[in-house]
Structure formats: C-alpha cells, structure tokens
PASEBA-1860 file (N, C-alpha, C; in nm, 3 decimals):
! residues 120
1> MFPEGTIS> 8.431/12.373/11.156/8.522/12.431/11.249/8.627/12.505/11.163 ~ 8.652/12.632/11.198/8.749/12.716/11.131/8.879/12.723/11.225 ~ 8.988/12.665/11.178/9.107/12.668/11.260/9.164/12.799/11.304 ~ 9.125/12.905/11.223/9.171/13.035/11.261/9.109/13.095/11.383 ~ 8.995/13.046/11.416/8.925/13.091/11.539/8.840/13.217/11.522 ~ 8.845/13.282/11.407/8.769/13.401/11.381/8.754/13.423/11.226 ~ 8.697/13.519/11.191/8.683/13.555/11.044/8.778/13.662/10.999 ~ 8.850/13.638/10.898/8.948/13.735/10.853/8.873/13.854/10.782
9> QDLEPMAG> 8.917/13.974/10.822/8.853/14.090/10.754/8.925/14.124/10.624 ~ 9.036/14.066/10.594/9.100/14.099/10.464/9.078/13.981/10.369 ~ 8.991/13.887/10.404/8.948/13.777/10.316/9.061/13.673/10.287 ~ 9.172/13.676/10.359/9.280/13.581/10.339/9.273/13.476/10.455 ~ 9.309/13.350/10.430/9.324/13.255/10.537/9.428/13.307/10.637 ~ 9.392/13.299/10.766/9.470/13.352/10.875/9.558/13.248/10.931 ~ 9.647/13.276/11.029/9.726/13.183/11.094/9.633/13.083/11.174 ~ 9.662/12.961/11.164/9.577/12.863/11.235/9.616/12.857/11.386
17> KSGTARLA> 9.518/12.816/11.462/9.530/12.790/11.604/9.533/12.641/11.628 ~ 9.586/12.593/11.728/9.604/12.449/11.746/9.481/12.371/11.789 ~ 9.374/12.432/11.816/9.254/12.357/11.866/9.203/12.251/11.778 ~ 9.201/12.273/11.650/9.147/12.176/11.556/9.236/12.051/11.548 ~ 9.372/12.072/11.549/9.469/11.966/11.551/9.460/11.884/11.684 ~ 9.444/11.957/11.790/9.422/11.882/11.925/9.309/11.806/11.936 ~ 9.189/11.854/11.894/9.065/11.780/11.889/9.077/11.656/11.798 ~ 9.126/11.672/11.681/9.148/11.563/11.585/9.232/11.455/11.638
25> REAGVAVI> 9.342/11.498/11.699/9.432/11.388/11.763/9.367/11.321/11.875 ~ 9.300/11.396/11.969/9.232/11.333/12.085/9.121/11.239/12.040 ~ 9.044/11.276/11.935/8.932/11.201/11.884/8.977/11.083/11.790 ~ 9.100/11.091/11.741/9.150/10.987/11.651/9.087/10.995/11.506 ~ 9.063/11.123/11.466/8.994/11.150/11.339/9.083/11.240/11.252 ~ 9.050/11.240/11.127/9.127/11.325/11.030/9.050/11.461/11.022 ~ 9.123/11.559/10.977/9.063/11.690/10.945/9.046/11.701/10.803 ~ 8.934/11.745/10.758/8.902/11.756/10.608/8.914/11.908/10.580
33> PIGLWGTH> 9.021/11.947/10.504/9.029/12.089/10.470/8.932/12.129/10.365 ~ 8.871/12.246/10.384/8.774/12.300/10.285/8.806/12.447/10.266 ~ 8.809/12.489/10.140/8.831/12.627/10.104/8.698/12.676/10.043 ~ 8.647/12.784/10.103/8.528/12.856/10.060/8.557/12.990/9.991 ~ 8.480/13.016/9.891/8.490/13.147/9.830/8.359/13.190/9.774 ~ 8.317/13.311/9.803/8.190/13.366/9.764/8.099/13.392/9.875 ~ 8.109/13.319/9.982/8.019/13.328/10.098/8.031/13.466/10.157 ~ 8.152/13.521/10.149/8.171/13.657/10.208/8.098/13.765/10.134
41> RILTKGRK> 8.051/13.738/10.012/7.979/13.840/9.942/7.840/13.855/9.990 ~ 7.786/13.761/10.078/7.662/13.769/10.138/7.663/13.810/10.281 ~ 7.755/13.745/10.352/7.772/13.775/10.495/7.918/13.765/10.541 ~ 7.974/13.865/10.591/8.112/13.867/10.642/8.120/13.967/10.759 ~ 8.221/13.944/10.839/8.253/14.030/10.952/8.284/14.170/10.910 ~ 8.224/14.270/10.973/8.265/14.406/10.944/8.181/14.461/10.826 ~ 8.095/14.394/10.766/8.009/14.446/10.652/7.866/14.418/10.682 ~ 7.778/14.504/10.639/7.640/14.488/10.641/7.597/14.367/10.556
49> PHWQWGVA> 7.511/14.274/10.604/7.474/14.155/10.523/7.413/14.204/10.393 ~ 7.431/14.132/10.284/7.384/14.157/10.148/7.313/14.045/10.099 ~ 7.187/14.026/10.155/7.103/13.905/10.119/7.053/13.922/9.978 ~ 7.091/13.830/9.896/7.040/13.827/9.756/7.052/13.688/9.690 ~ 6.975/13.660/9.595/6.981/13.535/9.523/7.092/13.553/9.412 ~ 7.143/13.435/9.366/7.230/13.433/9.257/7.379/13.462/9.285 ~ 7.419/13.478/9.410/7.558/13.498/9.432/7.630/13.358/9.439 ~ 7.723/13.345/9.354/7.793/13.217/9.335/7.873/13.183/9.469
57> QTAVVGAP> 7.874/13.056/9.504/7.956/13.005/9.617/8.040/12.893/9.562 ~ 8.164/12.888/9.606/8.252/12.772/9.561/8.318/12.715/9.685 ~ 8.309/12.581/9.684/8.383/12.507/9.796/8.470/12.405/9.730 ~ 8.592/12.396/9.780/8.689/12.296/9.738/8.728/12.212/9.862 ~ 8.715/12.084/9.849/8.742/11.988/9.957/8.878/11.921/9.929 ~ 8.967/11.927/10.022/9.092/11.867/10.008/9.107/11.723/10.068 ~ 9.221/11.666/10.059/9.240/11.531/10.116/9.245/11.541/10.267 ~ 9.201/11.437/10.330/9.200/11.434/10.475/9.348/11.450/10.534
65> ITPRPDEH> 9.359/11.522/10.645/9.483/11.541/10.714/9.472/11.464/10.856 ~ 9.551/11.356/10.864/9.537/11.278/10.981/9.660/11.316/11.072 ~ 9.631/11.356/11.199/9.742/11.379/11.286/9.821/11.260/11.321 ~ 9.953/11.272/11.303/10.048/11.160/11.335/10.071/11.150/11.488 ~ 10.081/11.030/11.533/10.097/11.005/11.680/10.217/11.091/11.743 ~ 10.326/11.094/11.668/10.448/11.158/11.722/10.464/11.304/11.686 ~ 10.360/11.362/11.610/10.366/11.496/11.561/10.323/11.594/11.658 ~ 10.393/11.706/11.669/10.343/11.819/11.753/10.230/11.882/11.689
73> VKQTTDRV> 10.131/11.932/11.775/10.013/11.993/11.724/10.040/12.107/11.626 ~ 10.144/12.182/11.652/10.183/12.295/11.563/10.211/12.240/11.421 ~ 10.280/12.133/11.409/10.302/12.070/11.277/10.174/12.032/11.213 ~ 10.089/11.965/11.288/9.958/11.928/11.226/9.885/12.049/11.188 ~ 9.882/12.157/11.268/9.810/12.281/11.237/9.871/12.336/11.112 ~ 10.002/12.335/11.098/10.059/12.391/10.973/10.018/12.311/10.847 ~ 10.008/12.183/10.865/9.966/12.100/10.750/9.823/12.124/10.713 ~ 9.742/12.135/10.813/9.595/12.173/10.794/9.582/12.302/10.723
81> MAAIVECV> 9.652/12.403/10.774/9.638/12.539/10.713/9.702/12.547/10.576 ~ 9.803/12.468/10.549/9.867/12.465/10.415/9.762/12.405/10.311 ~ 9.686/12.302/10.368/9.583/12.245/10.276/9.465/12.337/10.254 ~ 9.429/12.403/10.362/9.318/12.508/10.346/9.357/12.617/10.249 ~ 9.476/12.661/10.262/9.532/12.769/10.163/9.511/12.717/10.021 ~ 9.560/12.591/9.996/9.538/12.535/9.866/9.408/12.533/9.816 ~ 9.317/12.486/9.909/9.174/12.484/9.874/9.115/12.614/9.840 ~ 9.149/12.716/9.924/9.105/12.852/9.904/9.150/12.912/9.773
89> ARARELYP> 9.276/12.892/9.741/9.340/12.930/9.611/9.260/12.863/9.494 ~ 9.240/12.737/9.510/9.165/12.666/9.397/9.021/12.710/9.384 ~ 8.956/12.737/9.499/8.819/12.791/9.492/8.813/12.927/9.423 ~ 8.911/13.008/9.448/8.921/13.134/9.374/8.941/13.116/9.231 ~ 9.021/13.028/9.186/9.041/12.994/9.043/8.908/12.954/8.979 ~ 8.837/12.871/9.050/8.715/12.813/8.994/8.596/12.908/8.998 ~ 8.604/13.014/9.082/8.491/13.101/9.103/8.441/13.157/8.975 ~ 8.316/13.146/8.942/8.263/13.191/8.816/8.247/13.343/8.796
97> AHAGGEDE> 8.233/13.419/8.901/8.218/13.562/8.891/8.357/13.637/8.895 ~ 8.363/13.743/8.829/8.488/13.818/8.828/8.459/13.966/8.875 ~ 8.551/14.026/8.931/8.550/14.157/8.982/8.515/14.250/8.864 ~ 8.439/14.346/8.889/8.405/14.446/8.783/8.322/14.559/8.840 ~ 8.329/14.671/8.789/8.253/14.787/8.842/8.330/14.846/8.959 ~ 8.253/14.928/9.035/8.325/15.003/9.147/8.333/14.931/9.272 ~ 8.253/14.828/9.294/8.248/14.761/9.425/8.335/14.634/9.417 ~ 8.465/14.642/9.412/8.550/14.522/9.401/8.611/14.479/9.542
105> WWWRGPES> 8.553/14.514/9.647/8.608/14.482/9.783/8.623/14.335/9.800 ~ 8.542/14.251/9.743/8.535/14.111/9.765/8.634/14.024/9.684 ~ 8.695/14.085/9.588/8.785/14.004/9.498/8.921/13.990/9.544 ~ 8.973/13.867/9.538/9.112/13.837/9.570/9.158/13.727/9.467 ~ 9.285/13.741/9.419/9.331/13.634/9.331/9.385/13.512/9.413 ~ 9.401/13.398/9.340/9.446/13.279/9.409/9.577/13.292/9.471 ~ 9.664/13.375/9.408/9.810/13.385/9.455/9.819/13.446/9.595 ~ 9.713/13.518/9.638/9.729/13.588/9.778/9.678/13.497/9.891
113> AGAHRKSA> 9.624/13.379/9.859/9.563/13.295/9.967/9.664/13.251/10.074 ~ 9.789/13.248/10.045/9.890/13.207/10.146/9.958/13.323/10.216 ~ 9.903/13.442/10.212/9.964/13.561/10.269/9.991/13.552/10.415 ~ 9.907/13.484/10.492/9.920/13.471/10.631/9.959/13.330/10.680 ~ 10.030/13.262/10.599/10.055/13.121/10.623/10.159/13.087/10.731 ~ 10.120/13.108/10.851/10.185/13.077/10.975/10.083/13.026/11.075 ~ 10.130/12.951/11.170/10.041/12.904/11.276/10.069/12.975/11.406 ~ 9.974/12.990/11.497/9.988/13.051/11.619/10.050/12.957/11.724
END
C-alpha cells in the first residue's frame, strides 16, 4: 500500500494521505515503511515501459510504525511518511547505478527525498 495514493511523476515521495494510518489503527497492526528506488526505471506513470534485464532495484525496510491509541491519524501519517522518506533517501544512497549520459531523467539524490514532506 502506498500512503500517497498515487505515483509521483517527479520521483519524490508525496504528501501522505490518512488511509494507511486509519487502516493500521483499526486493524491494530503496525505499518512497515519501505523505500524503493530503481523500479521507476522500468515502469512509472507518464513514461513508456522500458522492459529490460539488469536494471538495479533497491528496497530499504524501516522499523515498524505502530499507531498510538491517542494519536490523531494525521500524526501517524506524518510519522509513516517521515520513515518512508528516510528509507527512500537511504535506497538512493545504496543504489549501485549512477546517472550518466543523456538520459538522466531517473536520477535523484538522497537529499531531495523529503521535498514534499507534508501530509494531506
């Protein structure tokens, strides 16, 4: 489940929506934040799929985020998105491929992962 509710066309984590926090609280479960990097090089919104072998994929899994009983869903959403931003930044740091050549649309540095760090 992606808390943003859609795929970002600028490749940065977007503002989170409260659905993930609401479901986790109702179900009594934690949210596991995951940051992905590299998947967009194969398939992403607004671009023609580029099916090929050998494209690196990186996933970073963060610590579980448990909704607190007295916590507003916006606060839980903010904690989840902050953790996702950290995971995406780390995934970018670990990513083995580097931008080069003329087609650098897919590259972003770790520092820009928190550009949209607000919740809806």
